[in-house]
A tleap script that builds the chain and sets N, CA, C and O, in Angstrom:
source leaprc.protein.ff14SB
mol = sequence {
  NMET ASN ALA PHE ILE LEU TYR LEU VAL GLY
  GLY ILE GLY ALA LEU SER THR PHE ILE VAL
  SER HIE ASP LEU LYS GLN GLY ALA VAL ARG
  ALA SER ALA GLY LEU SER LEU LEU VAL GLY
  ILE VAL PHE TYR ALA PHE PRO HIE LEU VAL
  PRO GLY SER LEU SER ILE GLU ILE PRO LEU
  VAL PHE PHE GLY ALA SER PHE VAL GLY MET
  THR GLY SER HIE LEU VAL PRO GLN LYS LEU
  LEU ILE ALA LEU GLY GLY VAL ILE PHE SER
  GLY THR TYR LEU ALA ALA GLY ALA ILE PHE
  ASN GLY TYR GLY GLY LYS LEU GLY THR ALA
  ALA CYS LEU SER SER LEU LEU MET VAL ALA
  ILE SER LEU ILE ILE ARG LYS LYS ARG ILE
  CSER
}
set mol.1.N position { 0.879 -1.003 0.141 }
set mol.1.CA position { 0.013 0.277 0.105 }
set mol.1.C position { 0.558 1.491 -0.031 }
set mol.1.O position { 0.086 2.521 -0.513 }
set mol.2.N position { 1.780 1.220 0.526 }
set mol.2.CA position { 2.790 2.797 0.396 }
set mol.2.C position { 3.321 2.796 -0.481 }
set mol.2.O position { 3.752 3.907 -0.789 }
set mol.3.N position { 3.649 1.644 -1.443 }
set mol.3.CA position { 4.389 2.403 -2.842 }
set mol.3.C position { 3.341 2.755 -3.303 }
set mol.3.O position { 3.315 3.903 -3.748 }
set mol.4.N position { 1.976 1.857 -3.386 }
set mol.4.CA position { 1.396 2.795 -4.350 }
set mol.4.C position { 1.134 3.919 -3.895 }
set mol.4.O position { 0.976 4.736 -4.801 }
set mol.5.N position { 0.968 4.496 -2.482 }
set mol.5.CA position { 0.520 5.640 -2.815 }
set mol.5.C position { 2.381 6.426 -2.980 }
set mol.5.O position { 2.441 7.655 -2.929 }
set mol.6.N position { 3.121 5.983 -3.082 }
set mol.6.CA position { 4.476 6.717 -3.271 }
set mol.6.C position { 4.463 7.022 -5.203 }
set mol.6.O position { 5.136 7.967 -5.617 }
set mol.7.N position { 3.877 6.385 -5.947 }
set mol.7.CA position { 3.817 5.965 -7.082 }
set mol.7.C position { 2.325 7.206 -7.382 }
set mol.7.O position { 2.174 7.930 -8.366 }
set mol.8.N position { 1.568 7.102 -6.365 }
set mol.8.CA position { 0.456 8.376 -7.186 }
set mol.8.C position { 1.109 9.718 -6.877 }
set mol.8.O position { 0.999 10.763 -7.518 }
set mol.9.N position { 2.008 9.418 -5.457 }
set mol.9.CA position { 2.541 11.365 -5.203 }
set mol.9.C position { 3.674 11.649 -6.624 }
set mol.9.O position { 3.870 12.684 -7.260 }
set mol.10.N position { 4.209 10.428 -6.761 }
set mol.10.CA position { 5.371 10.855 -7.987 }
set mol.10.C position { 4.025 11.223 -9.337 }
set mol.10.O position { 4.374 12.130 -10.093 }
set mol.11.N position { 3.159 10.845 -9.526 }
set mol.11.CA position { 2.635 11.457 -10.707 }
set mol.11.C position { 1.949 12.553 -10.159 }
set mol.11.O position { 2.211 13.563 -10.813 }
set mol.12.N position { 1.198 12.766 -9.253 }
set mol.12.CA position { 0.705 13.995 -8.857 }
set mol.12.C position { 1.730 15.455 -8.693 }
set mol.12.O position { 1.543 16.637 -8.982 }
set mol.13.N position { 2.897 14.686 -8.070 }
set mol.13.CA position { 3.811 16.152 -8.143 }
set mol.13.C position { 4.468 16.501 -9.212 }
set mol.13.O position { 5.010 17.607 -9.223 }
set mol.14.N position { 4.565 15.608 -10.375 }
set mol.14.CA position { 5.067 16.020 -11.656 }
set mol.14.C position { 3.834 16.475 -12.448 }
set mol.14.O position { 3.969 17.063 -13.521 }
set mol.15.N position { 2.934 16.272 -12.050 }
set mol.15.CA position { 1.800 16.864 -13.261 }
set mol.15.C position { 1.399 17.967 -12.800 }
set mol.15.O position { 1.066 18.808 -13.635 }
set mol.16.N position { 1.303 18.302 -11.417 }
set mol.16.CA position { 1.183 19.405 -11.016 }
set mol.16.C position { 2.500 20.427 -10.701 }
set mol.16.O position { 2.176 21.461 -10.118 }
set mol.17.N position { 3.361 20.336 -10.885 }
set mol.17.CA position { 4.263 21.152 -10.960 }
set mol.17.C position { 4.691 21.565 -12.851 }
set mol.17.O position { 5.460 22.444 -13.240 }
set mol.18.N position { 4.027 20.760 -13.549 }
set mol.18.CA position { 3.899 20.998 -14.941 }
set mol.18.C position { 2.820 22.117 -15.237 }
set mol.18.O position { 2.916 23.201 -15.814 }
set mol.19.N position { 1.762 21.468 -14.637 }
set mol.19.CA position { 0.558 22.725 -14.930 }
set mol.19.C position { 1.014 23.729 -14.232 }
set mol.19.O position { 0.778 24.765 -14.853 }
set mol.20.N position { 1.621 23.960 -13.116 }
set mol.20.CA position { 2.147 25.451 -12.382 }
set mol.20.C position { 2.477 26.258 -13.355 }
set mol.20.O position { 2.041 27.290 -13.863 }
set mol.21.N position { 3.716 25.242 -13.548 }
set mol.21.CA position { 4.669 25.638 -14.656 }
set mol.21.C position { 4.250 26.467 -15.718 }
set mol.21.O position { 4.637 27.630 -15.838 }
set mol.22.N position { 3.497 25.926 -16.468 }
set mol.22.CA position { 2.858 26.039 -18.076 }
set mol.22.C position { 1.903 26.735 -17.700 }
set mol.22.O position { 1.778 27.957 -17.773 }
set mol.23.N position { 1.170 25.929 -17.267 }
set mol.23.CA position { -0.436 26.253 -17.493 }
set mol.23.C position { -0.772 28.102 -16.856 }
set mol.23.O position { -1.286 29.086 -17.389 }
set mol.24.N position { -0.098 27.808 -15.338 }
set mol.24.CA position { -0.428 28.960 -14.495 }
set mol.24.C position { 0.773 30.042 -14.953 }
set mol.24.O position { 0.871 31.085 -14.306 }
set mol.25.N position { 1.665 29.791 -16.049 }
set mol.25.CA position { 3.162 30.289 -16.025 }
set mol.25.C position { 3.450 31.306 -14.962 }
set mol.25.O position { 3.241 32.501 -14.758 }
set mol.26.N position { 4.250 29.882 -14.151 }
set mol.26.CA position { 5.017 30.491 -12.772 }
set mol.26.C position { 6.457 30.122 -13.237 }
set mol.26.O position { 7.411 30.796 -12.845 }
set mol.27.N position { 6.588 29.281 -13.895 }
set mol.27.CA position { 8.121 29.086 -14.314 }
set mol.27.C position { 8.479 27.735 -13.187 }
set mol.27.O position { 8.106 27.654 -12.017 }
set mol.28.N position { 9.247 26.822 -13.903 }
set mol.28.CA position { 9.916 25.897 -13.495 }
set mol.28.C position { 9.891 25.965 -11.980 }
set mol.28.O position { 9.037 25.608 -11.168 }
set mol.29.N position { 11.007 26.495 -11.849 }
set mol.29.CA position { 11.453 26.477 -10.199 }
set mol.29.C position { 10.971 26.884 -9.621 }
set mol.29.O position { 11.238 26.315 -8.563 }
set mol.30.N position { 9.933 27.998 -9.339 }
set mol.30.CA position { 9.077 28.421 -8.547 }
set mol.30.C position { 7.767 27.505 -8.417 }
set mol.30.O position { 7.101 27.568 -7.383 }
set mol.31.N position { 7.310 26.446 -9.723 }
set mol.31.CA position { 6.506 25.446 -9.290 }
set mol.31.C position { 6.839 24.379 -8.507 }
set mol.31.O position { 6.206 23.767 -7.647 }
set mol.32.N position { 8.204 24.231 -9.054 }
set mol.32.CA position { 8.905 22.838 -8.501 }
set mol.32.C position { 8.644 23.585 -7.005 }
set mol.32.O position { 7.584 23.181 -6.526 }
set mol.33.N position { 9.155 24.316 -6.364 }
set mol.33.CA position { 9.670 24.920 -5.545 }
set mol.33.C position { 8.514 24.947 -4.195 }
set mol.33.O position { 8.404 24.207 -3.217 }
set mol.34.N position { 7.730 26.162 -4.649 }
set mol.34.CA position { 6.467 26.050 -4.500 }
set mol.34.C position { 5.931 25.651 -4.080 }
set mol.34.O position { 5.463 26.059 -3.017 }
set mol.35.N position { 5.554 24.283 -4.787 }
set mol.35.CA position { 4.371 23.237 -4.662 }
set mol.35.C position { 5.317 22.079 -3.306 }
set mol.35.O position { 4.689 21.665 -2.331 }
set mol.36.N position { 6.797 21.733 -3.509 }
set mol.36.CA position { 7.219 21.249 -2.479 }
set mol.36.C position { 7.198 21.806 -1.265 }
set mol.36.O position { 6.727 21.081 -0.388 }
set mol.37.N position { 7.527 22.769 -0.969 }
set mol.37.CA position { 7.607 23.617 -0.009 }
set mol.37.C position { 6.007 23.216 0.652 }
set mol.37.O position { 5.837 22.844 1.813 }
set mol.38.N position { 5.171 23.347 -0.132 }
set mol.38.CA position { 3.751 23.432 1.049 }
set mol.38.C position { 3.480 21.884 0.706 }
set mol.38.O position { 2.268 21.718 0.850 }
set mol.39.N position { 4.012 20.833 0.365 }
set mol.39.CA position { 4.034 19.298 0.825 }
set mol.39.C position { 4.784 19.213 1.599 }
set mol.39.O position { 4.248 18.698 2.581 }
set mol.40.N position { 5.792 19.422 1.776 }
set mol.40.CA position { 6.896 19.434 3.071 }
set mol.40.C position { 6.475 20.064 4.194 }
set mol.40.O position { 6.489 19.356 5.201 }
set mol.41.N position { 6.059 21.321 4.342 }
set mol.41.CA position { 4.796 21.741 5.220 }
set mol.41.C position { 4.234 21.289 6.051 }
set mol.41.O position { 4.410 21.192 7.266 }
set mol.42.N position { 2.915 20.742 4.818 }
set mol.42.CA position { 1.876 19.632 5.446 }
set mol.42.C position { 2.241 18.757 6.641 }
set mol.42.O position { 1.780 18.766 7.783 }
set mol.43.N position { 3.495 17.753 5.905 }
set mol.43.CA position { 3.404 16.533 6.078 }
set mol.43.C position { 4.652 16.646 7.748 }
set mol.43.O position { 4.832 15.749 8.572 }
set mol.44.N position { 5.248 17.970 7.732 }
set mol.44.CA position { 5.771 18.323 8.715 }
set mol.44.C position { 5.327 18.639 10.013 }
set mol.44.O position { 5.890 18.410 11.084 }
set mol.45.N position { 3.942 19.349 9.728 }
set mol.45.CA position { 3.261 19.730 10.534 }
set mol.45.C position { 2.205 18.428 11.221 }
set mol.45.O position { 2.124 18.038 12.386 }
set mol.46.N position { 1.707 18.117 10.376 }
set mol.46.CA position { 0.967 16.892 10.576 }
set mol.46.C position { 1.513 15.658 9.952 }
set mol.46.O position { 1.084 15.211 8.888 }
set mol.47.N position { 2.506 15.101 10.670 }
set mol.47.CA position { 3.166 13.783 10.360 }
set mol.47.C position { 2.137 12.510 10.618 }
set mol.47.O position { 2.380 11.411 10.119 }
set mol.48.N position { 0.878 12.767 11.502 }
set mol.48.CA position { 0.270 11.295 11.736 }
set mol.48.C position { -0.897 11.201 10.671 }
set mol.48.O position { -1.699 10.289 10.873 }
set mol.49.N position { -1.134 12.087 9.456 }
set mol.49.CA position { -1.524 12.082 8.053 }
set mol.49.C position { -1.994 11.045 7.889 }
set mol.49.O position { -3.174 10.699 7.837 }
set mol.50.N position { -0.289 10.024 7.723 }
set mol.50.CA position { -0.137 8.714 7.013 }
set mol.50.C position { 0.726 7.778 7.936 }
set mol.50.O position { 1.373 8.298 8.844 }
set mol.51.N position { 0.763 6.406 7.738 }
set mol.51.CA position { 1.092 5.365 8.794 }
set mol.51.C position { 3.081 5.721 8.391 }
set mol.51.O position { 3.673 6.199 7.424 }
set mol.52.N position { 3.442 5.256 9.528 }
set mol.52.CA position { 4.775 5.146 9.372 }
set mol.52.C position { 5.886 6.208 8.556 }
set mol.52.O position { 5.894 7.410 8.823 }
set mol.53.N position { 6.598 5.747 7.773 }
set mol.53.CA position { 7.526 6.666 7.513 }
set mol.53.C position { 7.271 7.513 6.362 }
set mol.53.O position { 8.008 8.398 5.928 }
set mol.54.N position { 6.280 7.186 5.970 }
set mol.54.CA position { 5.751 8.075 4.756 }
set mol.54.C position { 5.228 9.870 4.630 }
set mol.54.O position { 4.977 10.644 3.706 }
set mol.55.N position { 5.251 9.924 5.920 }
set mol.55.CA position { 5.249 11.515 6.295 }
set mol.55.C position { 6.664 11.811 5.845 }
set mol.55.O position { 7.117 12.955 5.824 }
set mol.56.N position { 7.214 10.940 5.556 }
set mol.56.CA position { 8.698 11.672 5.239 }
set mol.56.C position { 9.057 11.334 3.813 }
set mol.56.O position { 9.699 12.119 3.115 }
set mol.57.N position { 8.692 10.307 3.440 }
set mol.57.CA position { 8.692 9.722 2.151 }
set mol.57.C position { 7.894 10.783 1.046 }
set mol.57.O position { 8.294 11.397 0.057 }
set mol.58.N position { 7.106 10.719 1.452 }
set mol.58.CA position { 6.236 11.676 0.572 }
set mol.58.C position { 6.503 13.012 0.292 }
set mol.58.O position { 5.863 13.603 -0.577 }
set mol.59.N position { 7.401 13.562 0.952 }
set mol.59.CA position { 7.698 14.720 0.671 }
set mol.59.C position { 9.057 14.698 -0.067 }
set mol.59.O position { 9.293 15.500 -0.971 }
set mol.60.N position { 9.526 14.205 0.146 }
set mol.60.CA position { 11.116 13.450 -0.918 }
set mol.60.C position { 10.653 12.955 -2.386 }
set mol.60.O position { 11.286 13.055 -3.437 }
set mol.61.N position { 9.421 12.412 -2.177 }
set mol.61.CA position { 9.260 11.866 -3.574 }
set mol.61.C position { 8.661 13.056 -4.672 }
set mol.61.O position { 8.814 13.320 -5.865 }
set mol.62.N position { 8.095 13.452 -3.827 }
set mol.62.CA position { 7.083 14.598 -4.836 }
set mol.62.C position { 8.129 15.448 -5.145 }
set mol.62.O position { 8.215 15.756 -6.334 }
set mol.63.N position { 8.904 15.883 -4.420 }
set mol.63.CA position { 10.090 17.003 -4.456 }
set mol.63.C position { 11.415 16.304 -6.192 }
set mol.63.O position { 12.020 17.046 -6.966 }
set mol.64.N position { 11.403 14.979 -6.199 }
set mol.64.CA position { 12.180 14.245 -7.044 }
set mol.64.C position { 11.196 14.385 -8.172 }
set mol.64.O position { 11.497 14.394 -9.366 }
set mol.65.N position { 10.210 14.473 -7.761 }
set mol.65.CA position { 8.504 14.096 -9.073 }
set mol.65.C position { 8.862 15.653 -9.634 }
set mol.65.O position { 8.909 15.810 -10.854 }
set mol.66.N position { 9.067 16.587 -8.907 }
set mol.66.CA position { 8.356 18.050 -9.570 }
set mol.66.C position { 9.598 18.508 -10.553 }
set mol.66.O position { 9.662 19.440 -11.354 }
set mol.67.N position { 10.758 17.289 -10.110 }
set mol.67.CA position { 11.800 17.629 -10.994 }
set mol.67.C position { 11.328 17.270 -12.653 }
set mol.67.O position { 11.616 17.847 -13.702 }
set mol.68.N position { 10.549 16.155 -12.398 }
set mol.68.CA position { 10.493 15.550 -13.943 }
set mol.68.C position { 9.248 16.528 -14.572 }
set mol.68.O position { 9.236 16.731 -15.786 }
set mol.69.N position { 8.136 17.162 -13.644 }
set mol.69.CA position { 6.939 18.068 -14.395 }
set mol.69.C position { 8.185 19.589 -14.419 }
set mol.69.O position { 7.710 20.602 -14.931 }
set mol.70.N position { 9.612 19.692 -13.910 }
set mol.70.CA position { 10.271 20.638 -14.686 }
set mol.70.C position { 10.418 20.527 -16.480 }
set mol.70.O position { 10.735 21.448 -17.232 }
set mol.71.N position { 10.162 19.454 -16.765 }
set mol.71.CA position { 10.722 19.380 -18.373 }
set mol.71.C position { 9.664 19.976 -19.239 }
set mol.71.O position { 8.454 19.757 -19.171 }
set mol.72.N position { 10.356 20.835 -20.139 }
set mol.72.CA position { 9.980 21.603 -20.928 }
set mol.72.C position { 8.588 21.025 -21.868 }
set mol.72.O position { 8.424 19.875 -22.274 }
set mol.73.N position { 7.568 22.345 -22.082 }
set mol.73.CA position { 6.675 21.786 -22.699 }
set mol.73.C position { 6.598 21.107 -23.667 }
set mol.73.O position { 5.790 20.220 -23.943 }
set mol.74.N position { 7.886 21.712 -24.505 }
set mol.74.CA position { 7.889 21.583 -25.873 }
set mol.74.C position { 8.940 20.256 -26.018 }
set mol.74.O position { 9.098 19.871 -27.176 }
set mol.75.N position { 9.402 19.793 -25.352 }
set mol.75.CA position { 9.941 18.344 -25.253 }
set mol.75.C position { 8.867 17.082 -25.019 }
set mol.75.O position { 8.631 16.030 -25.613 }
set mol.76.N position { 8.419 17.660 -24.001 }
set mol.76.CA position { 7.105 17.197 -23.671 }
set mol.76.C position { 5.842 17.258 -23.643 }
set mol.76.O position { 5.477 16.553 -22.702 }
set mol.77.N position { 4.983 17.706 -24.147 }
set mol.77.CA position { 3.861 18.616 -24.523 }
set mol.77.C position { 2.690 17.514 -23.747 }
set mol.77.O position { 2.013 17.969 -22.825 }
set mol.78.N position { 2.592 16.739 -23.978 }
set mol.78.CA position { 1.366 15.662 -23.299 }
set mol.78.C position { 1.293 15.400 -21.089 }
set mol.78.O position { 1.886 14.704 -20.264 }
set mol.79.N position { 0.577 16.088 -21.079 }
set mol.79.CA position { 0.225 16.164 -19.274 }
set mol.79.C position { 0.093 14.726 -19.126 }
set mol.79.O position { 0.698 14.406 -18.103 }
set mol.80.N position { -0.378 13.813 -19.637 }
set mol.80.CA position { -0.448 12.422 -19.347 }
set mol.80.C position { 1.164 11.851 -19.373 }
set mol.80.O position { 1.691 11.229 -18.451 }
set mol.81.N position { 1.673 12.145 -20.394 }
set mol.81.CA position { 3.156 11.685 -20.173 }
set mol.81.C position { 3.598 12.175 -19.188 }
set mol.81.O position { 3.785 11.249 -18.399 }
set mol.82.N position { 3.952 13.324 -18.646 }
set mol.82.CA position { 4.250 13.770 -17.883 }
set mol.82.C position { 3.719 13.382 -15.697 }
set mol.82.O position { 4.009 13.702 -14.544 }
set mol.83.N position { 2.933 12.628 -16.418 }
set mol.83.CA position { 2.634 11.838 -14.967 }
set mol.83.C position { 2.833 10.883 -15.023 }
set mol.83.O position { 2.971 10.291 -13.952 }
set mol.84.N position { 2.974 10.130 -16.278 }
set mol.84.CA position { 3.421 8.915 -16.332 }
set mol.84.C position { 4.697 8.921 -15.954 }
set mol.84.O position { 4.935 8.053 -15.114 }
set mol.85.N position { 6.007 9.866 -16.399 }
set mol.85.CA position { 7.252 10.377 -15.954 }
set mol.85.C position { 7.157 10.160 -14.002 }
set mol.85.O position { 7.542 9.096 -13.516 }
set mol.86.N position { 6.665 11.185 -13.182 }
set mol.86.CA position { 6.497 11.053 -12.149 }
set mol.86.C position { 6.017 9.520 -11.375 }
set mol.86.O position { 6.226 9.162 -10.215 }
set mol.87.N position { 5.377 8.869 -12.379 }
set mol.87.CA position { 5.187 7.198 -11.823 }
set mol.87.C position { 6.434 6.203 -12.143 }
set mol.87.O position { 6.610 5.019 -11.856 }
set mol.88.N position { 7.295 7.224 -12.907 }
set mol.88.CA position { 8.472 6.078 -13.160 }
set mol.88.C position { 9.224 6.421 -12.302 }
set mol.88.O position { 9.974 5.517 -11.932 }
set mol.89.N position { 9.384 7.640 -11.671 }
set mol.89.CA position { 10.216 8.239 -10.719 }
set mol.89.C position { 10.205 7.645 -9.693 }
set mol.89.O position { 11.242 7.183 -9.218 }
set mol.90.N position { 8.912 7.508 -9.058 }
set mol.90.CA position { 8.376 6.679 -7.923 }
set mol.90.C position { 9.206 5.359 -8.018 }
set mol.90.O position { 10.172 5.085 -7.307 }
set mol.91.N position { 8.653 4.554 -9.052 }
set mol.91.CA position { 9.210 3.215 -8.961 }
set mol.91.C position { 11.338 3.270 -9.497 }
set mol.91.O position { 12.042 2.260 -9.474 }
set mol.92.N position { 11.759 4.437 -9.827 }
set mol.92.CA position { 12.883 4.326 -9.824 }
set mol.92.C position { 13.350 4.924 -8.509 }
set mol.92.O position { 14.459 4.565 -8.115 }
set mol.93.N position { 12.814 5.590 -7.942 }
set mol.93.CA position { 13.115 5.827 -6.279 }
set mol.93.C position { 13.391 4.205 -5.428 }
set mol.93.O position { 14.336 3.515 -5.047 }
set mol.94.N position { 12.154 4.182 -5.443 }
set mol.94.CA position { 11.635 3.037 -4.795 }
set mol.94.C position { 13.025 1.595 -5.204 }
set mol.94.O position { 13.520 0.723 -4.490 }
set mol.95.N position { 13.183 1.891 -6.351 }
set mol.95.CA position { 13.931 0.805 -7.052 }
set mol.95.C position { 15.641 0.801 -6.506 }
set mol.95.O position { 16.247 -0.270 -6.543 }
set mol.96.N position { 16.252 1.897 -6.074 }
set mol.96.CA position { 17.263 2.537 -6.249 }
set mol.96.C position { 17.878 2.601 -4.268 }
set mol.96.O position { 18.951 2.838 -3.712 }
set mol.97.N position { 16.579 2.268 -3.844 }
set mol.97.CA position { 16.523 3.013 -2.381 }
set mol.97.C position { 18.030 2.059 -1.924 }
set mol.97.O position { 18.704 2.621 -1.060 }
set mol.98.N position { 18.488 0.922 -2.350 }
set mol.98.CA position { 20.076 0.526 -1.325 }
set mol.98.C position { 20.953 0.853 -2.561 }
set mol.98.O position { 22.125 0.604 -2.278 }
set mol.99.N position { 20.850 1.217 -3.554 }
set mol.99.CA position { 21.888 1.599 -4.262 }
set mol.99.C position { 22.691 2.912 -3.899 }
set mol.99.O position { 23.889 2.946 -3.616 }
set mol.100.N position { 21.846 3.962 -3.954 }
set mol.100.CA position { 22.039 4.988 -2.982 }
set mol.100.C position { 22.075 5.974 -1.816 }
set mol.100.O position { 21.982 7.168 -1.533 }
set mol.101.N position { 22.323 4.405 -1.168 }
set mol.101.CA position { 22.289 4.744 0.187 }
set mol.101.C position { 23.608 5.301 0.837 }
set mol.101.O position { 24.659 4.724 0.559 }
set mol.102.N position { 23.625 6.291 1.613 }
set mol.102.CA position { 24.865 7.221 1.892 }
set mol.102.C position { 25.803 7.951 0.925 }
set mol.102.O position { 26.846 8.590 1.064 }
set mol.103.N position { 24.868 7.536 -0.322 }
set mol.103.CA position { 25.597 8.612 -1.166 }
set mol.103.C position { 25.475 9.934 -1.847 }
set mol.103.O position { 26.195 10.833 -2.279 }
set mol.104.N position { 23.827 9.518 -1.698 }
set mol.104.CA position { 23.100 10.859 -2.274 }
set mol.104.C position { 23.060 10.988 -3.926 }
set mol.104.O position { 23.811 10.250 -4.564 }
set mol.105.N position { 22.300 11.800 -4.541 }
set mol.105.CA position { 21.913 12.136 -5.876 }
set mol.105.C position { 20.840 11.266 -6.108 }
set mol.105.O position { 20.632 10.874 -7.256 }
set mol.106.N position { 19.963 10.827 -4.954 }
set mol.106.CA position { 19.173 9.904 -5.300 }
set mol.106.C position { 18.114 10.404 -5.999 }
set mol.106.O position { 17.726 9.724 -6.949 }
set mol.107.N position { 17.507 11.510 -5.741 }
set mol.107.CA position { 16.180 12.113 -6.127 }
set mol.107.C position { 16.901 12.660 -7.697 }
set mol.107.O position { 16.255 12.459 -8.725 }
set mol.108.N position { 17.817 13.124 -7.742 }
set mol.108.CA position { 18.088 14.020 -9.203 }
set mol.108.C position { 18.753 12.988 -10.132 }
set mol.108.O position { 19.028 13.423 -11.250 }
set mol.109.N position { 19.044 11.783 -9.897 }
set mol.109.CA position { 19.105 10.830 -10.895 }
set mol.109.C position { 17.869 10.017 -11.384 }
set mol.109.O position { 17.372 9.699 -12.465 }
set mol.110.N position { 17.617 9.837 -10.061 }
set mol.110.CA position { 16.086 9.406 -10.414 }
set mol.110.C position { 15.354 10.017 -11.417 }
set mol.110.O position { 15.037 9.423 -12.447 }
set mol.111.N position { 14.993 11.467 -11.119 }
set mol.111.CA position { 14.560 12.697 -12.118 }
set mol.111.C position { 15.085 12.613 -13.442 }
set mol.111.O position { 14.172 12.567 -14.266 }
set mol.112.N position { 16.365 12.572 -14.007 }
set mol.112.CA position { 16.732 12.575 -14.954 }
set mol.112.C position { 16.356 11.418 -15.611 }
set mol.112.O position { 15.517 11.616 -16.490 }
set mol.113.N position { 16.831 9.881 -15.411 }
set mol.113.CA position { 16.041 9.181 -16.316 }
set mol.113.C position { 14.800 8.878 -16.348 }
set mol.113.O position { 14.281 8.076 -17.124 }
set mol.114.N position { 14.295 9.476 -15.547 }
set mol.114.CA position { 12.348 9.443 -15.864 }
set mol.114.C position { 12.281 10.337 -16.990 }
set mol.114.O position { 11.818 10.060 -18.096 }
set mol.115.N position { 12.919 11.737 -16.522 }
set mol.115.CA position { 12.774 12.342 -17.725 }
set mol.115.C position { 13.588 12.564 -19.167 }
set mol.115.O position { 13.355 13.305 -20.122 }
set mol.116.N position { 14.500 11.728 -18.939 }
set mol.116.CA position { 14.949 11.672 -20.139 }
set mol.116.C position { 14.021 10.314 -21.363 }
set mol.116.O position { 13.783 10.334 -22.570 }
set mol.117.N position { 13.799 9.510 -20.494 }
set mol.117.CA position { 12.644 8.408 -20.898 }
set mol.117.C position { 11.151 9.243 -21.474 }
set mol.117.O position { 10.691 9.081 -22.604 }
set mol.118.N position { 10.735 9.872 -20.736 }
set mol.118.CA position { 9.512 10.442 -21.302 }
set mol.118.C position { 9.855 11.690 -22.634 }
set mol.118.O position { 8.981 12.305 -23.246 }
set mol.119.N position { 10.830 11.776 -22.768 }
set mol.119.CA position { 12.120 13.097 -23.818 }
set mol.119.C position { 11.681 11.859 -24.926 }
set mol.119.O position { 11.071 12.063 -25.976 }
set mol.120.N position { 12.208 10.348 -24.356 }
set mol.120.CA position { 12.727 9.971 -25.981 }
set mol.120.C position { 10.762 8.923 -26.331 }
set mol.120.O position { 10.672 8.271 -27.371 }
set mol.121.N position { 9.758 8.964 -25.534 }
set mol.121.CA position { 8.990 8.376 -25.599 }
set mol.121.C position { 7.742 9.611 -26.235 }
set mol.121.O position { 6.673 9.334 -26.780 }
set mol.122.N position { 8.292 10.963 -25.952 }
set mol.122.CA position { 7.231 11.685 -26.746 }
set mol.122.C position { 7.618 11.836 -28.350 }
set mol.122.O position { 6.918 11.967 -29.354 }
set mol.123.N position { 9.421 11.738 -28.084 }
set mol.123.CA position { 9.748 11.802 -29.622 }
set mol.123.C position { 9.563 10.650 -30.670 }
set mol.123.O position { 9.657 10.722 -31.896 }
set mol.124.N position { 9.267 9.539 -29.852 }
set mol.124.CA position { 8.530 8.074 -30.621 }
set mol.124.C position { 7.295 8.529 -30.841 }
set mol.124.O position { 6.945 8.309 -32.000 }
set mol.125.N position { 6.258 9.237 -29.998 }
set mol.125.CA position { 5.038 9.226 -30.527 }
set mol.125.C position { 5.035 10.481 -31.532 }
set mol.125.O position { 4.005 10.646 -32.185 }
set mol.126.N position { 5.853 11.170 -31.668 }
set mol.126.CA position { 5.847 12.557 -32.918 }
set mol.126.C position { 6.516 12.266 -34.033 }
set mol.126.O position { 6.545 13.082 -34.954 }
set mol.127.N position { 7.202 10.967 -34.119 }
set mol.127.CA position { 7.402 10.222 -34.933 }
set mol.127.C position { 6.116 9.459 -35.688 }
set mol.127.O position { 5.515 9.638 -36.748 }
set mol.128.N position { 6.029 8.637 -34.724 }
set mol.128.CA position { 4.518 7.941 -35.229 }
set mol.128.C position { 3.764 8.898 -36.000 }
set mol.128.O position { 3.506 8.638 -37.175 }
set mol.129.N position { 3.425 9.860 -35.526 }
set mol.129.CA position { 2.214 11.025 -36.221 }
set mol.129.C position { 2.679 11.209 -37.468 }
set mol.129.O position { 1.921 10.942 -38.400 }
set mol.130.N position { 4.028 11.706 -37.741 }
set mol.130.CA position { 4.499 12.474 -38.609 }
set mol.130.C position { 4.230 11.208 -39.799 }
set mol.130.O position { 3.952 11.645 -40.916 }
set mol.131.N position { 4.281 9.878 -39.678 }
set mol.131.CA position { 4.592 9.034 -40.765 }
set mol.131.C position { 3.285 8.635 -41.268 }
set mol.131.O position { 3.202 7.880 -42.237 }
savepdb mol mol.pdb
quit
């Protein structure tokens, strides 16, 4: 159940950042920072909203997924792909738990891999439409 929640948070984090950045024209950094700060404050102030360590992991996953949401709309214009990128980020985050333990770079590396995958999928979709 905890993994499902983190996958959901990843999709929401990426999509909400993309929407605030592009649709509300706030810019990528402001969207990521503002939304991540809001989520962090909520789970810091109310840690008992969710069971176990989720009150610590939800803000981390949201913040990392917001990096995926910072992808330019000219690279990945489909919101569904951005949300999928957030879900993929969550999977990468969960799978790489032991790999980056004690080294750092887990959020950025997972976000970079997820973003690159979404850009590649978007390019494939565009080429299929042209053909």
